[in-house]
C-alpha positions as CSV (number, residue, x, y, z in Angstrom):
1,X,-6.3,-12.7,-8.1
2,X,-6.9,-13.0,-4.6
3,X,-4.5,-11.8,-1.7
4,X,-4.6,-12.1,2.1
5,X,-4.2,-9.3,4.4
6,X,-1.3,-9.5,7.1
7,X,-2.7,-9.5,10.4
8,X,-6.4,-9.0,9.6
9,X,-8.8,-11.6,8.9
10,X,-9.9,-10.9,5.2
11,X,-8.5,-10.8,1.7
12,X,-8.9,-8.6,-1.4
13,X,-8.8,-8.9,-5.1
14,X,-7.0,-7.4,-8.0
15,X,-8.4,-8.1,-11.5
16,X,-6.2,-10.4,-13.4
17,X,-6.0,-8.0,-16.4
18,X,-4.4,-5.5,-14.2
19,X,-1.8,-7.9,-13.0
20,X,-1.1,-8.9,-16.7
21,X,-0.9,-5.5,-17.8
22,X,1.6,-4.6,-15.1
23,X,3.8,-7.8,-15.6
24,X,3.3,-8.6,-12.0
25,X,2.4,-12.4,-12.4
26,X,4.9,-14.4,-10.6
27,X,6.5,-11.4,-8.9
28,X,8.6,-12.3,-5.8
29,X,9.9,-9.5,-3.7
30,X,13.9,-9.4,-3.2
31,X,13.5,-7.0,-0.5
32,X,11.3,-5.9,2.5
33,X,9.4,-3.1,0.6
34,X,9.5,-1.2,-2.7
35,X,12.2,1.3,-3.1
36,X,11.6,4.6,-1.9
37,X,13.1,7.8,-0.9
38,X,13.2,9.8,2.6
39,X,11.1,7.1,4.2
40,X,11.1,4.9,7.4
41,X,10.1,1.4,6.8
42,X,7.1,0.1,9.0
43,X,6.0,-3.6,9.4
44,X,2.6,-3.7,7.3
45,X,1.0,-5.5,10.4
46,X,1.3,-2.1,12.5
47,X,-0.8,-0.3,9.8
48,X,-4.4,-0.3,9.9
49,X,-5.9,-1.7,6.6
50,X,-7.3,1.4,4.8
51,X,-10.9,1.1,3.8
52,X,-12.2,0.9,0.2
53,X,-15.6,1.7,-0.5
54,X,-17.0,-0.5,-3.2
55,X,-19.6,2.3,-3.8
56,X,-16.7,4.8,-4.3
57,X,-16.8,5.9,-8.0
58,X,-13.3,4.4,-9.0
59,X,-12.6,1.8,-11.7
60,X,-13.1,-1.5,-9.6
61,X,-14.1,-2.0,-6.0
62,X,-12.4,1.3,-4.5
63,X,-9.3,0.8,-6.6
64,X,-8.4,2.9,-9.7
65,X,-7.2,0.8,-12.6
66,X,-4.5,3.4,-13.9
67,X,-3.0,4.2,-10.3
68,X,-2.8,0.6,-9.4
69,X,-1.3,-0.7,-12.5
70,X,1.4,2.2,-12.4
71,X,2.3,1.2,-8.8
72,X,2.4,-2.5,-9.8
73,X,4.8,-1.7,-12.7
74,X,7.0,0.3,-10.4
75,X,7.4,-2.4,-8.0
76,X,8.1,-5.1,-10.7
77,X,10.7,-2.5,-12.5
78,X,12.2,-1.5,-9.2
79,X,11.4,2.2,-9.7
80,X,11.5,4.5,-6.7
81,X,7.8,5.0,-5.4
82,X,7.0,7.9,-3.0
83,X,6.4,6.7,0.6
84,X,3.0,6.7,2.3
85,X,2.0,9.4,4.5
86,X,0.7,8.2,7.8
87,X,-0.3,9.5,11.1
88,X,0.4,7.6,14.6
89,X,-2.8,6.3,16.3
90,X,-3.6,7.6,19.5
91,X,-3.2,5.6,22.6
92,X,-6.3,5.3,24.6
93,X,-6.2,3.0,27.6
94,X,-9.6,1.3,27.2
95,X,-9.7,1.3,23.4
96,X,-6.4,0.6,22.1
97,X,-6.0,0.0,18.6
98,X,-4.0,-3.2,17.3
99,X,-2.4,-0.8,14.8
100,X,0.3,1.8,15.4
101,X,-0.4,3.7,12.0
102,X,-3.0,5.0,9.9
103,X,-2.8,5.9,6.3
104,X,-3.6,9.3,5.2
105,X,-3.0,8.9,1.4
106,X,-1.7,5.7,-0.1
107,X,-4.4,3.1,-0.3
108,X,-3.0,1.8,-3.7
109,X,0.7,1.7,-2.4
110,X,-0.5,-0.2,0.8
111,X,-2.5,-2.9,-1.4
112,X,0.2,-3.2,-3.8
113,X,2.8,-3.9,-1.1
114,X,0.5,-6.5,0.4
115,X,-0.1,-8.1,-3.2
116,X,3.8,-8.0,-3.7
117,X,4.4,-10.1,-0.6
118,X,6.5,-7.2,0.9
119,X,6.7,-7.2,4.9
120,X,7.3,-3.4,5.1
121,X,5.7,-0.2,3.8
122,X,7.8,2.8,3.3
123,X,6.1,5.9,5.3
124,X,6.6,9.3,6.3
125,X,4.9,10.9,9.4
């Protein structure tokens, strides 16, 4: 299934088998983000979309099946999922980034949040 990125002109795909395995088909968010602890919630549009390298040796196009399915299951079942560590982007007068934050570790949680239709991502700085 394909999902559009917020505030970025592209989309990405999650294999249908992964969505089925996670019970994610037809998921509709009832809140702004997945459940997390000790986190600040930041708009997804303020976070630079993390790179996924198709050439990276993960299961499929820069994603790991096990990690992605586990996160999707956690979202569906309402489990607490760790927040994503981020760093604030530097403000440089001439080349200011349109994004306020960059993900340090949490590519799967970011993309799962976009796929779930959440507006925010739980983060820690």
